[in-house]
Steps between C-alpha positions, in 0.01 A plus 500: 500500500206697365269199490341319795687190611276196540747302707621583851825627646598406853792692649637371832717714726742216575562268796153349464441198720589182309564252781302201373478362854281794606235500229275737693757778452525463122238768437675677214604184315156350561334802345731482198389141449135597550523771231612232253316166520555393858630148543470437126739783418795443271752749640843585364750622761779713352794549743713687245561803723624291792861424580389173663244379244492133602425580863237761412336270246479223759343733758230605254424154366471372857276792604268484200495121526391521863212720381391222267641628173539196275744657254745756643786479253833681476661670202877503542571813297847638578600645163324676216529195276315294763195724451505411130457125554195365318405291803476808723311701236244222468463472876424870547245481219305233689550567875246679719752748635858571596688607812822702479716459810696771677868576457653751259246673278771602253538135402136489396539796267824372353362154428137561399474841330429479126448123504220283368465371855401846627276566199302184574454600863381849406259367239346251743475765773323732259253248356433215746283567808633198692869567448710625794849646517629509856835617630661560837763755600714545185236305309241757607714806431577374150130508411522878449595651167728741691675290763689612809848350483630530854635804680484621859178693578683784677746546214213511251346791690828690527596448137144544374556207271365145508693211349264380227526257209254342261283234661296223344207734438204295619360823645582845365308732732673401826844462657532215752741474792532209743606435865367853525421581863740236630802658331386863507494548125279810501764733360581319180137437403416863575774615265395249233144635512628859488690405184188330357197673661268342244564167673377372836763387748417171674717407799424150628603365840624146561248213510259736324380521141282695261274338243461727197217450252430691177838675565292722727328346804720387786417283802735464799555158661739365761620609843668836432446842350502653153600863448355683200681809370308734269689781329210624286455812715866594528554874512864576570714222354865592464600158371496627141712808579818301571638781714708270720313637802282306743180366348177697546157341452155646572175304530621143470194296603538186712257221583569222751294186438474151650328169431159525334539860382476587131643778289413631154826584322321677213296736716761506776271437792421243764180315412 
């Protein structure tokens, strides 16, 4: 998006603590609530990507409830026609923010792309300072306009090709990957950035999140690490040659950041 977003994006790397018995460990979920309206937040939980939506929805409502949230509600959207229900459209027009669960990011694209539901979310994100769109795992990856759609990191490097599909497009200048350090996903994000060097690669570890404001400034929270991949200085990049040979990349820039650090996506530097 060429304009500055007034709302906030929160991308979580997955496996964030949500045991409502241990409230002191709910740092990531607590911060999501804080970025909305705290205990007065009206939050819509969207477990569409999950294969076990009832269980996931219960875990989140219990966790946010233990943090004092008075209105953590669930949208049971399993099919495209569910996203067209007037009740759900009205609810996303009036809530303080939403939370996409993890699961299969392809489901999110299939169900929400080119819908009024998605248009409302994008409009509110662009124009309302207090509005928050959060997502974890698949729900974080789907925030990108160009979304990684699976694939083994080692195979991505050998083939020189990342598996990419259209994401929900909340942010257009970055590609997000989740469970990053925990599952060794360096290869596939590196290839995705080589294919789209104008975009910043953001690899987020589990129980870790980034808060993105103005589709530019990023703050790291949580217990793990975030890997930034910057392809703006790439020299040799054989990904476009399609020779069938092993991939060659020169000057891929990496940053490794943890809680409290900030990064400027526009100027591509730690701040």
